Each structure stands twice: as C-alpha cells, then as structure tokens.
C-alpha positions as CSV (number, residue, x, y, z in Angstrom):
1,X,-36.3,-18.3,0.0
2,X,-33.4,-20.7,-0.3
3,X,-32.1,-19.5,3.0
4,X,-32.6,-16.1,2.9
5,X,-35.2,-14.1,4.3
6,X,-36.9,-11.7,2.1
7,X,-38.9,-8.6,2.8
8,X,-42.0,-7.8,0.7
9,X,-43.6,-4.6,0.9
10,X,-46.6,-4.0,-1.0
11,X,-47.9,-0.3,-2.2
12,X,-51.4,0.0,-3.1
13,X,-52.3,3.3,-4.2
14,X,-55.8,1.9,-5.9
15,X,-55.2,4.4,-8.4
16,X,-56.3,7.4,-6.3
17,X,-55.9,10.8,-7.3
18,X,-54.4,12.0,-4.1
19,X,-51.6,9.4,-4.0
20,X,-50.0,10.7,-7.0
21,X,-47.7,13.4,-5.6
22,X,-46.2,10.2,-3.5
23,X,-45.3,8.4,-6.5
24,X,-41.4,9.0,-6.5
25,X,-41.3,7.6,-2.7
26,X,-43.7,4.6,-3.1
27,X,-41.8,3.7,-6.1
28,X,-38.0,4.2,-6.0
29,X,-36.2,1.1,-5.3
30,X,-38.8,-1.5,-6.4
31,X,-37.8,-4.6,-7.9
32,X,-40.8,-5.4,-9.8
33,X,-44.0,-3.6,-10.5
34,X,-47.9,-5.5,-10.7
35,X,-50.4,-3.5,-12.6
36,X,-53.8,-4.5,-11.8
37,X,-57.2,-3.9,-13.6
38,X,-60.8,-5.2,-12.9
39,X,-61.8,-7.3,-15.7
40,X,-65.4,-5.6,-15.2
41,X,-64.2,-2.1,-15.6
42,X,-62.6,-1.7,-19.3
43,X,-61.3,2.3,-18.3
44,X,-59.2,0.3,-15.7
45,X,-57.6,-1.7,-18.4
46,X,-57.3,0.8,-20.7
47,X,-55.3,2.8,-18.2
48,X,-52.9,0.1,-17.9
49,X,-50.2,1.7,-20.2
50,X,-50.6,5.1,-18.5
51,X,-49.8,3.4,-14.9
52,X,-46.8,1.7,-16.6
53,X,-45.3,4.8,-17.9
54,X,-45.9,6.7,-14.3
55,X,-44.0,4.1,-12.6
56,X,-41.3,4.0,-14.7
57,X,-41.0,7.7,-14.8
58,X,-41.4,8.4,-10.8
59,X,-39.2,5.1,-9.8
60,X,-36.5,6.4,-12.0
61,X,-35.4,2.8,-13.1
62,X,-32.1,2.3,-14.8
63,X,-33.1,-0.4,-17.3
64,X,-36.9,0.3,-18.4
65,X,-36.8,-2.2,-21.0
66,X,-35.8,-5.2,-19.0
67,X,-37.8,-4.0,-15.4
68,X,-39.9,-7.0,-14.4
69,X,-43.9,-6.1,-14.6
70,X,-46.7,-8.5,-14.1
71,X,-50.5,-7.4,-15.7
72,X,-53.1,-8.8,-13.0
73,X,-56.7,-9.0,-14.2
74,X,-58.6,-9.0,-11.1
75,X,-62.3,-9.8,-9.9
76,X,-62.6,-13.2,-11.9
77,X,-65.2,-14.5,-10.0
78,X,-67.3,-11.9,-11.8
79,X,-66.2,-12.9,-15.1
80,X,-69.4,-15.2,-16.0
81,X,-71.9,-12.1,-15.3
82,X,-69.9,-9.0,-15.7
83,X,-66.5,-9.6,-17.9
84,X,-65.7,-6.4,-20.0
85,X,-62.3,-7.4,-20.8
86,X,-61.7,-10.8,-22.0
87,X,-58.8,-13.0,-20.9
88,X,-57.1,-12.8,-24.5
89,X,-57.2,-8.9,-24.5
90,X,-55.1,-9.2,-21.3
91,X,-52.5,-11.6,-22.7
92,X,-52.3,-10.0,-26.1
93,X,-51.7,-6.6,-24.3
94,X,-48.9,-8.0,-22.3
95,X,-47.2,-9.4,-25.4
96,X,-47.6,-6.2,-27.4
97,X,-45.8,-4.4,-24.5
98,X,-42.5,-5.9,-23.6
99,X,-43.4,-9.7,-22.7
100,X,-45.1,-8.7,-19.5
101,X,-45.9,-11.8,-17.6
102,X,-50.1,-11.9,-17.2
103,X,-52.3,-13.3,-14.5
104,X,-56.0,-13.3,-13.9
105,X,-57.2,-13.8,-10.0
106,X,-60.0,-13.3,-7.4
107,X,-59.0,-12.2,-4.2
108,X,-62.4,-12.8,-3.4
109,X,-62.5,-16.4,-4.2
110,X,-58.5,-16.7,-3.6
111,X,-57.9,-17.9,-6.8
112,X,-54.1,-17.4,-8.1
113,X,-53.2,-15.0,-5.4
114,X,-50.9,-17.5,-3.5
C-alpha cells in the first residue's frame, strides 16, 4: 500500500466456545476488528455487542472509543428467501454504537469482499 508492505492476519474463531480462552492472545495488537453476523440468523446479530465488548476487554485497546470496528452482514446471497436481519437494522446498530462502518457481503457470490 503506497509502497509499503502490509501484513494482514485474520483470526476467525467462528464464535466457537473452545476458542474463547485464546481471545487475549488472538486480539492483542489488533489494529481493527470485523464483527460478522449471518443475515439469516438473528441470534448471530444479537450477539454483536457481546463480541465487541469481549474484544475490547481481551485486546486491551488503549483508546476503545476510537478503535475501528466494521460490522459485516454475511450471506447476502440468501437475502431473498431467508433474510432475518434487515439492512436498516444493521445500519442502525452501527450508528447507535459509535458509527461503525457497515457492509453486507456474500462470500459465496463474491459480493463486497474485495
């Protein structure tokens, strides 16, 4: 990026309980955090605030109010038949929680993943 080499590491715990004890090691030193939910699963959306709080606690971020988060609603390819969380609900959550960036994606159809 602009002549600099950037190293990107993505740690995906998929919300699995067995990885919770490793959170501190995974999160420490992070420069940003993506919070991903499934637009067909309202439970995954309802847990976003818990994931954000857990990340901030375990990462020991110095300035939590300005730390960059991005919320991603995944499985956009299933929106027509199975959507349970509206785009507006996702957007409103981001606005009400510090103005986080919001995006909906489909990994399956390669939409908004570049």
